[in-house]
C-alpha angles and dihedrals in degrees: 000000000000092000091051089050090052090048091052090050091049092051090048090052091050091049091050090051090051094050093045091053095055109104104172095060133049102227117179144138130246125200121235091276094051099258118144111258102170134018131196132202092258090058090050092050093048100042104026097233124121118222091255090054099048111027108106095023122110116263090232084082087085094054126092120255092251093051092049090049089052091052094242096147092055093046090051092056092042091051091049092049093044102039099027093243143044122198130170147128127242149127119300131182128237124214090262090055097253118135127230134180115247142187108220132195121182120187123184118240107221128191123179088351094304128109106242096170147320137267110220127194119185128182128192105233097165094122093047090047091050090050092047090047092049090048091048092049090046090051090047092050091047090048090050089047094050092043091048093056108098101169096059131052104226118180144136132248128200118234090275093053099257116144114251103175139010134205131209091256091057090052092048094048101038101028099232124123116225094254089052098053111027109107095023124110117264091229085082088085094055124095115256092249092052092049090050090050091052096246096148094054091045091052092055091043091051091049090052094044100043101024092245142041122204133167149126123251144135119283132185128240124214091264091055095255115141122225137175113254136190106215132197123181123184125183117233120213131180124234091277093053096254114148110247097176141275136298111220127195121184128182126192105234097169092117091047091051092048090050091049092048091048090048090050091050090049090048091050090048090050092048090049091049091049090047092052090047090051091047089050092050091045093047092047092048094048092047092048096049096041092047088055090051093044090050090061093044094045094047093046091048091050091052091048090054091059115099122247096019108172114248091240092057092041089055091048092051093047090050090049091053092047093047092047091049088054090051090050090051090050091050091050090048091052091051091050091046091054090048089049089237098111110122103241128205102205122201133173109252140157110254094207093052090047093050092049089051090055093053096095094046091048091049092054091049103048101051131225097292093067124070125208120217117189122202099182121150121224093234119093118265101191125194133168109229142114103290094203092053089045090055090048092050092050092048091048091053092045091051089049090052091047092052090051089061106055090163095047133260142152131305114200119202120191141161131205141162116246132188095235146333117275120229105279132182094350095311120124121254118263126219127215135063118314135176110230118204113196122199112184134178136182094223135123096302126210136266121243089252092056092046090060092060107033095102094050113109115258092008109131138156092203124104120271113289091011096099141004096222090234102099097086090037088061090050091050094048093045092051093049095044089050090055089252138108141235122216133181135197121188141168126191113258090001106072147253136267123199116195120196114197119200125174114257116249134207129214137048126331110261115241109249111235117246118265115269093215092092094053097077095105103115093191091069093056114094122217110265137176109248126192105207114198111192127144096194107087096207094048092042094054092045095048092045090051092050093050092048090049086055090056099259129139104235132196111187122200129175105224146013096266091054089048092055090047091050091051093049093048096044112104100184096045132235122260097204139020112205107186138176115231102217107066136134116265109000109027122219096260092051090047091051091051092050092049092047090055092049099038110020094179097053115108113238126189125185125211130189142153089206134343129174086207092061092040092054102033104023124226092295092229097310119125111258125206114195121223132271088051124187134217089260089054092053091046090053089055093049092045093052088049089052090058091048092048091052091050091047092050091051091050092050092048090051091050091052 
């Protein structure tokens, strides 16, 4: 018995040591009247009293005046004695008068069924309360903020997509009050076709997979009205990564969409008006220039009809008609070049060599008051383009520079290789190697307003009858059709620089064909059987007549089907097929390809004034004669066929 008593005393001492060592909690005993009976170090740290100062005093000392006046200390002890426990939080007062927020637990101490005192544990939770209060106030402010937003629907979804809260903006945009919509699935706002296509589920899956879903689509209000919405969905996870749901923000962009659509309609109307204005200018320009040309042709033809016209005048009128026809062909070619529909015959050539070859022609065109300065490197600058069109483009720019210097000046021509084309005139930049040809002058320059129009057909700042307004249009069309670009920089009273960009080419320089001018000797042309395919009756009769005048045997058919039939029925065999490209049914290019498959050795020549087929696909390796063709052009075809015929005859003899 004595040893057990000693053991109990030892345990009590250890317990007392434990309680006294606790610093984060005030742990002490009250007697049955509420007076402090014990005091630990935690109580001293919290409340500022030492044990000598507080033991024996009533625990209501720690309460605020208002709580004591309200009888809170007594109610706390009564609750503990009656219910077996009292627990609450509230303000308490330290020795120095400062207040702190505490969490209090009071348990009755009972012996033989009678309350002999109370065990009281107090914890200072001021910091936690401040943090909770700050969090609560922050949440309140955020809630007020979200609820105050009227232009955006901001609400939460649970992981399944059911709505868990609803702001005033959502009610204003979608028409549902909070008590009508909370708990329902957000797919309710989607159109029937979007729901059927699984759009709501895809939106949540995308948000989970990519961390965000955003898009624009039609949504449905409570009254069934559709509206355009900009939607953003973000997944929400807790600190462990568990999905809590989704934050969804929707904005009504119907007005914005209507404004954009109206702007687009206005833009289309403006483009259409500009297009019609351009067509009107183009039509007027073509009519003006062709009327001038037709005036010369008509007048010359009328004079030739008169009897007894002297040979000298007859020759002059014939020359006038021929010269005017050449000018008309040039005009048509410039129009097609601007439209990027000119059939090109690309070759690989060195730009610097080509520019040096043009030096004499340029010198004869510009006059003595203008000086030419060349800055052309010795290294090759190869491009693949139509050399004739290149020459024309250079001469057009040089003439433009000359006309900008009526009192004389200097034209500088240079070439360089660049690593790409900068963004010019609203077009995107282009990467890759390009050859840039610069043509600069120190003339009058141009205003920004003029620069915007200089490549438009028939736009010119020159006096009437001093320019057609098609020169720079040809340059523009040639550059574009050659996968290049044309840029211009100008300043009034300083000068202008045109820069023509053409893609660099690799390989060997293509041999330039011999001029056809020396092939006009009809006596050297053998008689051959020609299948002429031309759907235009007037042109067909004229071409057939020309070929017959040149000593050829001509069979003329009006379309591709008739041509194939004529080839199949012909026993002796044709030597040459001369076919137009633009025809009903089988076009000339398709006909040439079919004939080539059936008769690989038969010579085929294409002709066209303009063909979108040739412009888009090229001549596919077949020779192409541009309309209007001349006698020299036809002789060149027949002469080339003569060489091929001789080679073919030699091959056949060798085979025999």
